[in-house]
Structure formats: C-alpha cells, structure tokens
N, CA, C and O of each residue as an XYZ file, in Angstrom:
876
protein
N       9.234      3.088    -21.546
C       7.795      3.239    -21.787
C       7.054      1.967    -21.369
O       7.616      0.872    -21.382
N       5.798      2.134    -21.005
C       5.012      0.998    -20.551
C       4.473      0.159    -21.702
O       4.211     -1.031    -21.528
N       4.305      0.757    -22.862
C       3.797      0.003    -23.992
C       2.290     -0.110    -24.026
O       1.753     -0.824    -24.872
N       1.593      0.567    -23.141
C       0.132      0.623    -23.195
C      -0.326      1.907    -22.526
O       0.382      2.487    -21.702
N      -1.520      2.337    -22.896
C      -2.069      3.578    -22.346
C      -3.197      3.228    -21.385
O      -4.288      2.871    -21.832
N      -2.967      3.321    -20.086
C      -4.015      2.965    -19.126
C      -5.189      3.931    -19.184
O      -5.034      5.110    -19.505
N      -6.361      3.405    -18.866
C      -7.562      4.230    -18.799
C      -7.902      4.614    -17.364
O      -8.836      5.378    -17.123
N      -7.139      4.081    -16.414
C      -7.313      4.415    -14.999
C      -6.075      3.942    -14.250
O      -5.307      3.119    -14.749
N      -5.893      4.475    -13.046
C      -4.745      4.106    -12.214
C      -5.246      3.775    -10.813
O      -6.051      4.504    -10.235
N      -4.750      2.655    -10.279
C      -5.044      2.289     -8.896
C      -3.727      2.245     -8.129
O      -2.787      1.549     -8.515
N      -3.681      3.000     -7.039
C      -2.498      3.071     -6.196
C      -2.683      2.237     -4.933
O      -3.775      2.184     -4.368
N      -1.618      1.593     -4.500
C      -1.542      1.139     -3.118
C      -1.312      2.386     -2.265
O      -1.049      3.460     -2.806
N      -1.407      2.257     -0.947
C      -1.222      3.424     -0.088
C       0.112      3.372      0.660
O       1.052      4.079      0.295
N       0.203      2.545      1.698
C       1.408      2.509      2.533
C       2.584      1.906      1.773
O       2.499      0.796      1.247
N       3.679      2.652      1.726
C       4.876      2.167      1.051
C       4.923      2.509     -0.420
O       5.967      2.370     -1.056
N       3.795      2.960     -0.975
C       3.735      3.329     -2.393
C       3.494      4.825     -2.536
O       4.276      5.523     -3.181
N       2.416      5.318     -1.939
C       2.153      6.759     -1.903
C       2.716      7.390     -0.632
O       3.368      8.433     -0.673
N       2.450      6.739      0.488
C       2.850      7.279      1.788
C       4.065      6.523      2.321
O       4.114      5.294      2.280
N       5.032      7.270      2.815
C       6.250      6.651      3.352
C       6.032      6.318      4.826
O       6.707      6.843      5.711
N       5.066      5.427      5.060
C       4.647      5.108      6.423
C       5.185      3.774      6.927
O       5.086      3.486      8.120
N       5.747      2.964      6.051
C       6.223      1.656      6.499
C       7.335      1.801      7.543
O       7.361      1.068      8.532
N       8.241      2.736      7.321
C       9.340      2.929      8.274
C       8.828      3.468      9.608
O       9.317      3.085     10.670
N       7.837      4.364      9.543
C       7.241      4.870     10.778
C       6.594      3.734     11.566
O       6.729      3.650     12.787
N       5.896      2.870     10.853
C       5.228      1.746     11.501
C       6.242      0.787     12.098
O       6.059      0.294     13.211
N       7.308      0.524     11.360
C       8.347     -0.381     11.868
C       8.939      0.155     13.173
O       9.081     -0.588     14.144
N       9.280      1.435     13.193
C       9.854      2.027     14.401
C       8.865      1.985     15.559
O       9.235      1.671     16.691
N       7.604      2.302     15.270
C       6.579      2.304     16.321
C       6.378      0.907     16.898
O       6.237      0.749     18.111
N       6.366     -0.100     16.041
C       6.184     -1.473     16.518
C       7.400     -1.936     17.317
O       7.259     -2.613     18.336
N       8.587     -1.571     16.854
C       9.804     -1.940     17.581
C       9.807     -1.318     18.975
O      10.134     -1.984     19.958
N       9.441     -0.035     19.054
C       9.441      0.663     20.341
C       8.400      0.078     21.289
O       8.671     -0.122     22.473
N       7.212     -0.195     20.766
C       6.157     -0.730     21.630
C       6.492     -2.146     22.087
O       6.223     -2.517     23.230
N       7.080     -2.934     21.188
C       7.490     -4.284     21.578
C       8.563     -4.222     22.663
O       8.513     -4.977     23.634
N       9.537     -3.316     22.495
C      10.607     -3.181     23.488
C      10.041     -2.769     24.844
O      10.518     -3.225     25.883
N       9.024     -1.907     24.832
C       8.402     -1.467     26.083
C       7.730     -2.626     26.810
O       7.486     -2.561     28.014
N       7.435     -3.688     26.062
C       6.798     -4.873     26.639
C       7.796     -6.009     26.859
O       7.418     -7.128     27.206
N       9.081     -5.699     26.650
C      10.111     -6.707     26.854
C      10.208     -7.717     25.735
O      10.698     -8.828     25.935
N       9.737     -7.334     24.539
C       9.744     -8.241     23.396
C      10.766     -7.772     22.363
O      11.006     -6.574     22.218
N      11.355     -8.706     21.661
C      12.328     -8.395     20.612
C      11.625     -8.353     19.261
O      11.024     -9.338     18.833
N      11.706     -7.210     18.599
C      11.035     -7.012     17.309
C      12.089     -6.495     16.338
O      12.517     -5.345     16.442
N      12.513     -7.341     15.388
C      13.589     -6.947     14.483
C      13.075     -6.693     13.066
O      11.894     -6.879     12.773
N      13.987     -6.265     12.198
C      13.603     -5.925     10.828
C      13.060     -7.128     10.070
O      12.121     -6.996      9.285
N      13.646     -8.301     10.299
C      13.182     -9.497      9.590
C      11.715     -9.780      9.900
O      10.948    -10.161      9.015
N      11.332     -9.594     11.153
C       9.941     -9.815     11.527
C       9.044     -8.791     10.841
O       7.983     -9.143     10.327
N       9.460     -7.534     10.830
C       8.614     -6.516     10.207
C       8.426     -6.784      8.720
O       7.328     -6.602      8.194
N       9.477     -7.212      8.039
C       9.363     -7.470      6.605
C       8.352     -8.572      6.313
O       7.768     -8.611      5.230
N       8.146     -9.455      7.263
C       7.132    -10.504      7.093
C       5.718     -9.946      7.214
O       4.747    -10.623      6.875
N       5.603     -8.707      7.699
C       4.294     -8.080      7.884
C       3.948     -7.084      6.784
O       2.803     -6.643      6.687
N       4.931     -6.725      5.950
C       4.703     -5.717      4.913
C       3.682     -6.229      3.900
O       3.835     -7.314      3.338
N       2.644     -5.436      3.680
C       1.609     -5.812      2.724
C       0.593     -6.796      3.264
O      -0.276     -7.260      2.526
N       0.694     -7.122      4.555
C      -0.202     -8.098      5.176
C      -1.303     -7.351      5.923
O      -1.034     -6.337      6.567
N      -2.533     -7.838      5.842
C      -3.626     -7.165      6.533
C      -3.596     -7.485      8.025
O      -2.747     -8.246      8.490
N      -4.527     -6.899      8.767
C      -4.507     -7.022     10.225
C      -4.669     -8.465     10.694
O      -4.044     -8.877     11.671
N      -5.501     -9.227     10.003
C      -5.697    -10.625     10.391
C      -4.395    -11.404     10.275
O      -4.037    -12.180     11.160
N      -3.695    -11.184      9.166
C      -2.418    -11.861      8.973
C      -1.365    -11.389      9.951
O      -0.562    -12.186     10.438
N      -1.362    -10.087     10.244
C      -0.405     -9.541     11.208
C      -0.635    -10.145     12.590
O       0.311    -10.545     13.269
N      -1.882    -10.206     12.994
C      -2.232    -10.798     14.291
C      -1.714    -12.237     14.377
O      -1.126    -12.635     15.382
N      -1.939    -13.000     13.323
C      -1.544    -14.405     13.314
C      -0.023    -14.561     13.350
O       0.500    -15.405     14.078
N       0.681    -13.750     12.569
C       2.138    -13.890     12.510
C       2.806    -13.450     13.806
O       3.795    -14.051     14.227
N       2.280    -12.415     14.439
C       2.855    -11.993     15.716
C       2.576    -13.019     16.807
O       3.410    -13.233     17.686
N       1.417    -13.649     16.757
C       1.112    -14.706     17.727
C       2.043    -15.898     17.526
O       2.442    -16.548     18.492
N       2.389    -16.185     16.270
C       3.320    -17.280     15.988
C       4.693    -17.005     16.607
O       5.370    -17.922     17.072
N       5.094    -15.723     16.604
C       6.418    -15.354     17.115
C       6.415    -15.189     18.630
O       7.299    -15.700     19.319
N       5.417    -14.471     19.145
C       5.411    -14.110     20.566
C       4.590    -15.055     21.438
O       4.625    -14.960     22.665
N       3.854    -15.961     20.810
C       3.078    -16.924     21.573
C       1.599    -16.574     21.619
O       1.210    -15.430     21.385
N       0.792    -17.565     21.921
C      -0.661    -17.401     21.909
C      -1.142    -16.385     22.934
O      -2.226    -15.822     22.785
N      -0.345    -16.142     23.979
C      -0.751    -15.194     25.020
C      -0.524    -13.740     24.609
O      -0.931    -12.825     25.326
N       0.123    -13.518     23.462
C       0.387    -12.151     23.011
C      -0.931    -11.419     22.775
O      -1.802    -11.913     22.057
N      -1.075    -10.238     23.381
C      -2.329     -9.478     23.315
C      -2.254     -8.453     22.180
O      -1.881     -7.300     22.397
N      -2.607     -8.882     20.986
C      -2.541     -7.988     19.834
C      -3.542     -6.845     19.960
O      -3.275     -5.734     19.502
N      -4.683     -7.109     20.571
C      -5.703     -6.069     20.707
C      -5.246     -4.932     21.614
O      -5.777     -3.824     21.532
N      -4.279     -5.190     22.466
C      -3.687     -4.140     23.291
C      -2.478     -3.521     22.592
O      -2.232     -2.320     22.704
N      -1.735     -4.347     21.875
C      -0.523     -3.900     21.190
C      -0.840     -2.948     20.035
O      -0.161     -1.936     19.858
N      -1.864     -3.271     19.257
C      -2.156     -2.487     18.055
C      -2.460     -1.021     18.355
O      -1.809     -0.154     17.772
N      -3.416     -0.694     19.236
C      -3.680      0.726     19.484
C      -2.485      1.457     20.087
O      -2.323      2.662     19.892
N      -1.649      0.725     20.820
C      -0.482      1.361     21.433
C       0.551      1.751     20.377
O       1.087      2.859     20.417
N       0.832      0.858     19.440
C       1.817      1.232     18.422
C       1.224      2.218     17.421
O       1.941      3.061     16.882
N      -0.099      2.117     17.165
C      -0.733      3.076     16.269
C      -0.679      4.490     16.858
O      -0.541      5.464     16.119
N      -0.785      4.602     18.173
C      -0.676      5.909     18.819
C       0.713      6.499     18.594
O       0.856      7.709     18.418
N       1.726      5.653     18.599
C       3.087      6.123     18.322
C       3.203      6.627     16.883
O       3.878      7.623     16.626
N       2.547      5.941     15.951
C       2.555      6.394     14.555
C       1.873      7.753     14.440
O       2.378      8.650     13.765
N       0.731      7.906     15.097
C      -0.002      9.178     15.021
C       0.834     10.338     15.548
O       0.780     11.442     15.007
N       1.595     10.092     16.587
C       2.452     11.148     17.122
C       3.484     11.587     16.089
O       3.786     12.774     15.965
N       4.017     10.626     15.356
C       5.050     10.948     14.371
C       4.488     11.705     13.171
O       5.130     12.625     12.665
N       3.298     11.328     12.714
C       2.762     11.986     11.518
C       2.183     13.363     11.828
O       1.805     14.091     10.910
N       2.107     13.732     13.110
C       1.691     15.094     13.440
C       2.657     16.118     12.854
O       2.286     17.266     12.607
N       3.893     15.695     12.635
C       4.900     16.577     12.057
C       4.763     16.686     10.543
O       5.473     17.464      9.906
N       3.850     15.909      9.969
C       3.659     15.908      8.519
C       3.636     14.486      7.994
O       4.347     13.615      8.496
N       2.812     14.257      6.978
C       2.705     12.921      6.399
C       3.827     12.714      5.384
O       3.857     13.401      4.363
N       4.743     11.793      5.634
C       5.833     11.567      4.681
C       5.324     10.877      3.416
O       4.503      9.962      3.482
N       5.816     11.322      2.283
C       5.395     10.776      0.994
C       6.570     10.062      0.335
O       7.729     10.412      0.558
N       6.259      9.071     -0.469
C       7.292      8.385     -1.227
C       7.749      9.271     -2.391
O       6.979     10.102     -2.873
N       8.998      9.100     -2.847
C       9.513      9.934     -3.939
C       8.619      9.891     -5.180
O       8.312      8.821     -5.707
N       8.215     11.065     -5.629
C       7.402     11.176     -6.834
C       5.913     11.016     -6.620
O       5.138     11.183     -7.562
N       5.488     10.692     -5.396
C       4.064     10.444     -5.162
C       3.197     11.684     -5.377
O       2.197     11.596     -6.089
N       3.535     12.836     -4.793
C       2.675     14.012     -5.012
C       2.573     14.389     -6.483
O       1.494     14.716     -6.977
N       3.707     14.340     -7.177
C       3.722     14.704     -8.595
C       2.929     13.704     -9.436
O       2.238     14.088    -10.380
N       3.032     12.422     -9.090
C       2.321     11.387     -9.840
C       0.814     11.542     -9.690
O       0.082     11.489    -10.678
N       0.350     11.732     -8.470
C      -1.084     11.888     -8.233
C      -1.611     13.127     -8.955
O      -2.667     13.082     -9.586
N      -0.874     14.225     -8.859
C      -1.302     15.461     -9.516
C      -1.344     15.298    -11.031
O      -2.250     15.810    -11.688
N      -0.362     14.584    -11.587
C      -0.300     14.405    -13.037
C      -1.433     13.515    -13.537
O      -2.020     13.783    -14.585
N      -1.739     12.457    -12.789
C      -2.841     11.568    -13.173
C      -4.162     12.334    -13.141
O      -4.996     12.188    -14.034
N      -4.340     13.148    -12.109
C      -5.559     13.950    -12.004
C      -5.659     14.940    -13.155
O      -6.722     15.090    -13.758
N      -4.556     15.614    -13.463
C      -4.555     16.609    -14.532
C      -4.822     15.976    -15.892
O      -5.386     16.615    -16.780
N      -4.416     14.715    -16.053
C      -4.630     14.011    -17.317
C      -6.061     13.510    -17.462
O      -6.444     13.021    -18.525
N      -6.848     13.629    -16.405
C      -8.236     13.195    -16.459
C      -8.431     11.701    -16.333
O      -9.494     11.179    -16.670
N      -7.404     11.002    -15.846
C      -7.524      9.555    -15.662
C      -8.190      9.261    -14.319
O      -7.762      9.796    -13.296
N      -9.218      8.429    -14.302
C      -9.810      8.043    -13.017
C      -8.764      7.343    -12.154
O      -7.937      6.585    -12.659
N      -8.809      7.603    -10.856
C      -7.831      6.946     -9.986
C      -8.458      6.550     -8.662
O      -9.405      7.167     -8.174
N      -7.884      5.489     -8.101
C      -8.368      4.944     -6.840
C      -7.180      4.530     -5.991
O      -6.055      4.413     -6.475
N      -7.456      4.314     -4.719
C      -6.504      3.684     -3.810
C      -7.116      2.371     -3.356
O      -8.288      2.318     -2.983
N      -6.313      1.307     -3.389
C      -6.718      0.004     -2.861
C      -5.707     -0.366     -1.781
O      -4.543     -0.634     -2.080
N      -6.151     -0.379     -0.535
C      -5.244     -0.575      0.589
C      -5.744     -1.666      1.523
O      -6.944     -1.927      1.610
N      -4.807     -2.299      2.220
C      -5.162     -3.293      3.233
C      -5.450     -2.644      4.580
O      -5.825     -3.329      5.532
N      -5.277     -1.326      4.665
C      -5.585     -0.608      5.902
C      -7.091     -0.424      6.044
O      -7.826     -0.425      5.056
N      -7.538     -0.268      7.286
C      -8.946      0.014      7.549
C      -9.232      1.480      7.243
O      -8.325      2.313      7.257
N     -10.489      1.789      6.970
C     -10.882      3.153      6.625
C     -10.501      4.143      7.723
O     -10.093      5.266      7.429
N     -10.631      3.737      8.974
C     -10.328      4.636     10.094
C      -8.877      5.093     10.080
O      -8.560      6.159     10.608
N      -8.005      4.312      9.490
C      -6.600      4.698      9.354
C      -6.342      5.351      8.005
O      -5.627      6.349      7.923
N      -6.922      4.792      6.947
C      -6.633      5.270      5.595
C      -7.140      6.692      5.361
O      -6.423      7.519      4.797
N      -8.362      6.980      5.788
C      -8.934      8.296      5.488
C      -8.121      9.450      6.074
O      -7.780     10.374      5.335
N      -7.793      9.438      7.376
C      -7.016     10.576      7.891
C      -5.637     10.697      7.257
O      -5.138     11.805      7.064
N      -5.021      9.572      6.935
C      -3.707      9.633      6.298
C      -3.808     10.223      4.889
O      -2.985     11.053      4.502
N      -4.805      9.800      4.133
C      -4.979     10.326      2.777
C      -5.394     11.793      2.799
O      -4.995     12.568      1.929
N      -6.185     12.170      3.779
C      -6.566     13.583      3.909
C      -5.349     14.434      4.252
O      -5.148     15.501      3.672
N      -4.542     13.961      5.191
C      -3.367     14.722      5.595
C      -2.388     14.878      4.434
O      -1.713     15.901      4.315
N      -2.316     13.859      3.578
C      -1.415     13.906      2.426
C      -1.984     14.731      1.275
O      -1.278     15.007      0.306
N      -3.264     15.131      1.373
C      -3.888     15.907      0.310
C      -4.384     15.077     -0.851
O      -4.718     15.624     -1.902
N      -4.441     13.762     -0.683
C      -4.840     12.858     -1.765
C      -6.337     12.576     -1.752
O      -6.937     12.347     -2.802
N      -6.933     12.589     -0.581
C      -8.338     12.194     -0.421
C      -9.281     12.867     -1.424
O     -10.046     12.161     -2.080
N      -9.262     14.198     -1.574
C     -10.241     14.834     -2.468
C      -9.986     14.576     -3.950
O     -10.829     14.902     -4.787
N      -8.838     13.997     -4.282
C      -8.501     13.753     -5.684
C      -8.955     12.380     -6.167
O      -8.940     12.108     -7.368
N      -9.357     11.514     -5.241
C      -9.681     10.133     -5.590
C     -11.088     10.002     -6.164
O     -12.018     10.699     -5.758
N     -11.210      9.088     -7.118
C     -12.519      8.741     -7.666
C     -13.108      7.525     -6.960
O     -14.317      7.300     -7.010
N     -12.259      6.743     -6.305
C     -12.728      5.559     -5.580
C     -11.688      5.168     -4.542
O     -10.509      5.505     -4.653
N     -12.155      4.451     -3.535
C     -11.282      3.957     -2.472
C     -11.774      2.584     -2.042
O     -12.973      2.373     -1.856
N     -10.839      1.654     -1.886
C     -11.146      0.333     -1.341
C     -10.225      0.102     -0.151
O      -9.002      0.133     -0.287
N     -10.816     -0.130      1.013
C     -10.052     -0.415      2.224
C     -10.382     -1.823      2.708
O     -11.163     -2.543      2.087
N      -9.774     -2.196      3.823
C     -10.025     -3.529      4.381
C     -11.487     -3.696      4.777
O     -12.002     -4.813      4.805
N     -12.159     -2.577      5.085
C     -13.580     -2.636      5.445
C     -14.450     -3.147      4.298
O     -15.526     -3.699      4.528
N     -13.981     -2.961      3.065
C     -14.820     -3.197      1.893
C     -14.760     -4.617      1.347
O     -15.591     -4.994      0.520
N     -13.797     -5.405      1.793
C     -13.586     -6.707      1.164
C     -13.618     -7.833      2.190
O     -13.330     -7.635      3.370
N     -13.971     -8.999      1.713
C     -13.905    -10.201      2.544
C     -12.487    -10.747      2.565
O     -11.994    -11.207      3.595
N     -11.840    -10.687      1.399
C     -10.497    -11.239      1.249
C      -9.518    -10.128      0.892
O      -9.672     -9.460     -0.131
N      -8.513     -9.933      1.740
C      -7.516     -8.888      1.520
C      -6.434     -9.371      0.555
O      -6.399    -10.543      0.180
N      -5.557     -8.456      0.162
C      -4.400     -8.838     -0.647
C      -3.637     -9.958      0.076
O      -3.487     -9.900      1.296
N      -3.156    -10.969     -0.647
C      -2.928    -11.080     -2.089
C      -4.119    -11.548     -2.917
O      -3.978    -11.765     -4.121
N      -5.279    -11.707     -2.308
C      -6.469    -12.037     -3.081
C      -6.766    -10.892     -4.056
O      -6.502     -9.736     -3.728
N      -7.300    -11.179     -5.229
C      -7.582    -10.110     -6.200
C      -8.777     -9.233     -5.848
O      -9.008     -8.226     -6.517
N      -9.545     -9.589     -4.814
C     -10.785     -8.866     -4.518
C     -10.611     -7.352     -4.391
O     -11.426     -6.617     -4.947
N      -9.580     -6.842     -3.680
C      -9.464     -5.376     -3.575
C      -9.337     -4.685     -4.928
O      -9.934     -3.630     -5.144
N      -8.566     -5.268     -5.834
C      -8.389     -4.634     -7.145
C      -9.608     -4.820     -8.040
O      -9.947     -3.934     -8.825
N     -10.257     -5.956     -7.927
C     -11.478     -6.157     -8.710
C     -12.562     -5.177     -8.276
O     -13.288     -4.639     -9.111
N     -12.670     -4.947     -6.972
C     -13.672     -4.007     -6.476
C     -13.318     -2.577     -6.872
O     -14.197     -1.804     -7.254
N     -12.040     -2.221     -6.783
C     -11.628     -0.874     -7.183
C     -11.909     -0.639     -8.663
O     -12.372      0.436     -9.046
N     -11.630     -1.642     -9.495
C     -11.910     -1.521    -10.928
C     -13.406     -1.345    -11.169
O     -13.819     -0.540    -12.003
N     -14.208     -2.102    -10.434
C     -15.668     -1.989    -10.567
C     -16.137     -0.594    -10.184
O     -16.981     -0.012    -10.865
N     -15.597     -0.057     -9.103
C     -16.006      1.274     -8.656
C     -15.559      2.361     -9.626
O     -16.217      3.394     -9.751
N     -14.448      2.132    -10.310
C     -13.990      3.090    -11.315
C     -14.738      2.929    -12.633
O     -14.770      3.849    -13.451
N     -15.340      1.758    -12.838
C     -16.035      1.492    -14.091
C     -15.098      1.240    -15.249
O     -15.423      1.541    -16.397
N     -13.923      0.683    -14.948
C     -12.910      0.426    -15.973
C     -12.490     -1.042    -15.885
O     -12.237     -1.531    -14.784
N     -12.406     -1.760    -17.009
C     -11.965     -3.157    -16.970
C     -10.551     -3.273    -16.407
O      -9.710     -2.421    -16.693
N     -10.270     -4.305    -15.615
C      -8.934     -4.455    -15.037
C      -7.803     -4.414    -16.062
O      -6.733     -3.876    -15.777
N      -8.026     -4.973    -17.246
C      -6.970     -5.010    -18.262
C      -6.562     -3.620    -18.736
O      -5.485     -3.450    -19.308
N      -7.422     -2.622    -18.501
C      -7.127     -1.251    -18.922
C      -6.590     -0.394    -17.774
O      -6.458      0.823    -17.904
N      -6.283     -1.042    -16.653
C      -5.873     -0.308    -15.456
C      -4.390     -0.516    -15.171
O      -3.875     -1.629    -15.271
N      -3.723      0.561    -14.819
C      -2.361      0.502    -14.298
C      -2.447      0.450    -12.780
O      -2.994      1.356    -12.152
N      -1.906     -0.611    -12.195
C      -1.842     -0.741    -10.738
C      -0.409     -0.494    -10.295
O       0.538     -0.958    -10.931
N      -0.259      0.233     -9.210
C       1.066      0.567     -8.689
C       1.188      0.021     -7.279
O       0.389      0.358     -6.405
N       2.188     -0.820     -7.057
C       2.341     -1.540     -5.796
C       3.801     -1.594     -5.364
O       4.713     -1.557     -6.191
N       4.002     -1.684     -4.044
C       5.360     -1.843     -3.519
C       5.581     -3.191     -2.863
O       6.727     -3.618     -2.719
N       4.508     -3.882     -2.456
C       4.661     -5.125     -1.693
C       4.409     -6.350     -2.557
O       3.774     -6.271     -3.608
N       4.917     -7.475     -2.097
C       4.723     -8.722     -2.828
C       3.253     -9.134     -2.838
O       2.735     -9.557     -3.871
N       2.583     -9.011     -1.698
C       1.165     -9.388     -1.659
C       0.340     -8.469     -2.546
O      -0.637     -8.906     -3.154
N       0.722     -7.203     -2.626
C       0.008     -6.269     -3.486
C       0.185     -6.581     -4.957
O      -0.775     -6.525     -5.726
N       1.405     -6.909     -5.357
C       1.659     -7.279     -6.751
C       0.870     -8.535     -7.113
O       0.285     -8.620     -8.192
N       0.859     -9.502     -6.208
C       0.099    -10.732     -6.473
C      -1.386    -10.428     -6.633
O      -2.045    -10.981     -7.514
N      -1.907     -9.558     -5.791
C      -3.320     -9.186     -5.847
C      -3.662     -8.507     -7.165
O      -4.624     -8.882     -7.835
N      -2.871     -7.507     -7.532
C      -3.142     -6.743     -8.750
C      -3.003     -7.602     -9.996
O      -3.795     -7.483    -10.932
N      -1.991     -8.473    -10.008
C      -1.786     -9.347    -11.163
C      -2.926    -10.353    -11.290
O      -3.407    -10.615    -12.392
N      -3.357    -10.914    -10.160
C      -4.445    -11.892    -10.185
C      -5.756    -11.265    -10.641
O      -6.614    -11.946    -11.202
N      -5.908     -9.957    -10.395
C      -7.123     -9.255    -10.827
C      -7.101     -8.935    -12.317
O      -8.125     -8.554    -12.886
N      -5.945     -9.087    -12.949
C      -5.854     -8.840    -14.383
C      -5.426     -7.440    -14.759
O      -5.526     -7.062    -15.926
N      -4.942     -6.646    -13.785
C      -4.447     -5.308    -14.108
C      -3.015     -5.395    -14.624
O      -2.362     -6.432    -14.503
N      -2.540     -4.304    -15.196
C      -1.126     -4.182    -15.546
C      -0.441     -3.551    -14.337
O      -0.626     -2.364    -14.070
N       0.332     -4.322    -13.619
C       0.903     -3.830    -12.367
C       2.373     -3.476    -12.542
O       3.146     -4.234    -13.128
N       2.739     -2.324    -12.031
C       4.133     -1.910    -11.956
C       4.538     -1.925    -10.491
O       3.890     -1.298     -9.653
N       5.605     -2.640    -10.189
C       6.112     -2.661     -8.824
C       7.111     -1.531     -8.633
O       8.033     -1.349     -9.428
N       6.905     -0.778     -7.560
C       7.838      0.275     -7.161
C       8.328     -0.123     -5.770
O       7.719      0.266     -4.774
N       9.407     -0.883     -5.682
C       9.814     -1.457     -4.396
C      10.116     -0.404     -3.337
O      10.650      0.668     -3.625
N       9.757     -0.744     -2.111
C      10.096      0.088     -0.959
C      11.007     -0.735     -0.052
O      12.220     -0.741     -0.257
N      10.462     -1.420      0.933
C      11.283     -2.229      1.835
C      11.547     -3.625      1.287
O      12.550     -4.250      1.631
N      10.656     -4.113      0.443
C      10.812     -5.450     -0.131
C      11.367     -5.354     -1.549
O      10.895     -4.534     -2.337
N      12.358     -6.174     -1.887
C      12.939     -6.116     -3.228
C      12.044     -6.785     -4.267
O      11.128     -7.535     -3.932
N      12.327     -6.500     -5.516
C      11.621     -7.158     -6.617
C      12.286     -8.508     -6.871
O      13.361     -8.571     -7.467
N      11.656     -9.573     -6.425
C      12.183    -10.920     -6.618
C      11.892    -11.390     -8.041
O      11.215    -10.705     -8.808
N      12.409    -12.559     -8.379
C      12.119    -13.128     -9.700
C      10.617    -13.332     -9.882
O      10.078    -13.108    -10.966
N       9.945    -13.760     -8.808
C       8.490    -13.934     -8.896
C       7.806    -12.612     -9.210
O       6.908    -12.558    -10.051
N       8.226    -11.547     -8.537
C       7.602    -10.240     -8.752
C       7.850     -9.743    -10.170
O       6.950     -9.191    -10.803
N       9.056     -9.933    -10.663
C       9.369     -9.493    -12.027
C       8.560    -10.280    -13.054
O       8.234     -9.769    -14.126
N       8.241    -11.526    -12.716
C       7.421    -12.325    -13.612
C       5.963    -11.891    -13.620
O       5.296    -11.957    -14.653
N       5.466    -11.444    -12.463
C       4.071    -11.019    -12.363
C       3.861     -9.587    -12.842
O       2.815     -9.261    -13.403
N       4.856     -8.738    -12.619
C       4.701     -7.314    -12.909
C       4.922     -7.013    -14.389
O       5.703     -7.674    -15.073
N       4.212     -6.002    -14.853
C       4.432     -5.495    -16.208
C       5.804     -4.843    -16.297
O       6.473     -4.904    -17.329
N       6.213     -4.215    -15.193
C       7.519     -3.564    -15.125
C       7.852     -3.307    -13.665
O       6.986     -3.386    -12.794
N       9.122     -2.999    -13.407
C       9.584     -2.596    -12.076
C      10.252     -1.238    -12.227
O      11.107     -1.051    -13.092
N       9.858     -0.292    -11.382
C      10.390      1.069    -11.468
C      11.039      1.462    -10.147
O      10.590      1.023     -9.089
N      12.086      2.280    -10.191
C      12.747      2.693     -8.949
C      11.928      3.676     -8.121
O      12.062      3.723     -6.898
N      11.076      4.464     -8.784
C      10.231      5.410     -8.058
C       9.104      5.879     -8.974
O       9.054      5.519    -10.150
N       8.207      6.682     -8.421
C       7.045      7.138     -9.188
C       7.397      8.237    -10.187
O       6.637      8.480    -11.124
N       8.531      8.900    -10.005
C       8.986      9.848    -11.028
C       9.185      9.114    -12.354
O       8.796      9.607    -13.413
N       9.793      7.938    -12.282
C      10.053      7.151    -13.488
C       8.740      6.686    -14.115
O       8.582      6.747    -15.334
N       7.805      6.228    -13.301
C       6.511      5.785    -13.828
C       5.798      6.933    -14.535
O       5.222      6.750    -15.607
N       5.840      8.103    -13.933
C       5.202      9.274    -14.547
C       5.831      9.569    -15.910
O       5.133      9.919    -16.861
N       7.140      9.426    -15.993
C       7.819      9.625    -17.271
C       7.419      8.589    -18.301
O       7.234      8.914    -19.474
N       7.283      7.337    -17.870
C       6.845      6.280    -18.783
C       5.468      6.579    -19.361
O       5.187      6.250    -20.514
N       4.615      7.201    -18.558
C       3.261      7.529    -19.014
C       3.224      8.789    -19.867
O       2.191      9.126    -20.445
N       4.348      9.480    -19.942
C       4.397     10.719    -20.711
C       3.646     11.855    -20.054
O       3.170     12.768    -20.728
N       3.538     11.798    -18.720
C       2.827     12.848    -17.995
C       3.806     13.920    -17.537
O       4.928     13.602    -17.141
N       3.403     15.173    -17.584
C       4.315     16.258    -17.187
C       4.555     16.281    -15.677
O       5.296     17.130    -15.183
C-alpha cells in the first residue's frame, strides 16, 4: 500500500504509459547506421528522460559539432511513425491504470518532455487523450525535467496541491522533477533501473502499473 490517498495522478508518457522507448532506440540506431554512425544502448540510455535540447547537446558531444541533429531528428521520427502505424504499444498495466483512475473520479494529467506535435497523436492513438484533465508538454515550460516546472504546472492546471498528487515516472530525470515539485512519486522502471538515489527520492518503486493500481485499491 502507498500509505496515502492521492487526490490526483500525473503520468509521464514515454516509458511509463507508452512503450515507445524501445521503438525510439531502434529508430535512432537504424538512422545512425544509415549515416555511418555507431549508436549503442549505452548512448541511448543517456538520452532517456532527456528533452530535445539535452538530446541535441549529448549527440553533438558524441558525434561532433558537425552532427546535423535538425536533419537526424525528423528522419528517425519518421521511422518511429512507421512502427506505430501497427498500433501504439503500451506499458504493462497502463490501459487498466488509466481507466481505473478515470473511473475513480481522480483528476489526471500527463507531464512529458515530448513536444505537443508528438505527444498529442501518440496519446490519441493510445486512447488516453480524451481521458485527460490536463497536459503539460515541452511547449508549455521553460525548464524541462529534471526541473520541477513540468509537475508544478501540471498540478496548477489540475488545481491540486503537489503534496496531494501521485506522480508516476520511469526515468531518473522524471523522478527528480516530480520529487522536486513536492509530489509523491512512484518509480516504475523501464530501461533505467531504480538506483539508490531514485529509491531515496521516490515514495515507492513498483515493477509495473498493475501493482500501483493494486496499491491504490482500484479495481
């Protein structure tokens, strides 16, 4: 059990609700290979939970200042779009968790480092878009995760104090953001493990959203 009854829930998107991190990793690896560049798992893990500005900077550090991120990004994103045409993959327990939170009458939001142009079609395809009470994307904030701004803004839009909010995150930067905003954050790891730092910041660590739903006593 969580030991508290949240008055609202804020979800991360990629890696928490949507199983898109692996699709993105494959797309980036393929596009890098097409350009004669080596893109391995260690490099991708350094990008998990990082916004576009940080991704641009880290790839330039690896591939050099001449690396054309503005050409690379739309090319790998096109590869992702081709893959999700077959259906939007969801993380274990995500559909049931969203439906249960909605049925319980708890306000819910998504706070993501993705831009609206990417987040909206993905959330619509997953069937989550019409269920949300609020959404915060990279378009809405000056400072992305791990800064607390995304969660503070989501809490403001929901009209619920951060201390009364359950935040659900899979990435280290997301956990740092939610914790700094004063929410009760549960980490549900995807590609990144729960380190000692994460366990110290998080209210709890869960293997999947089925377990979180059970902790909340939701059917």
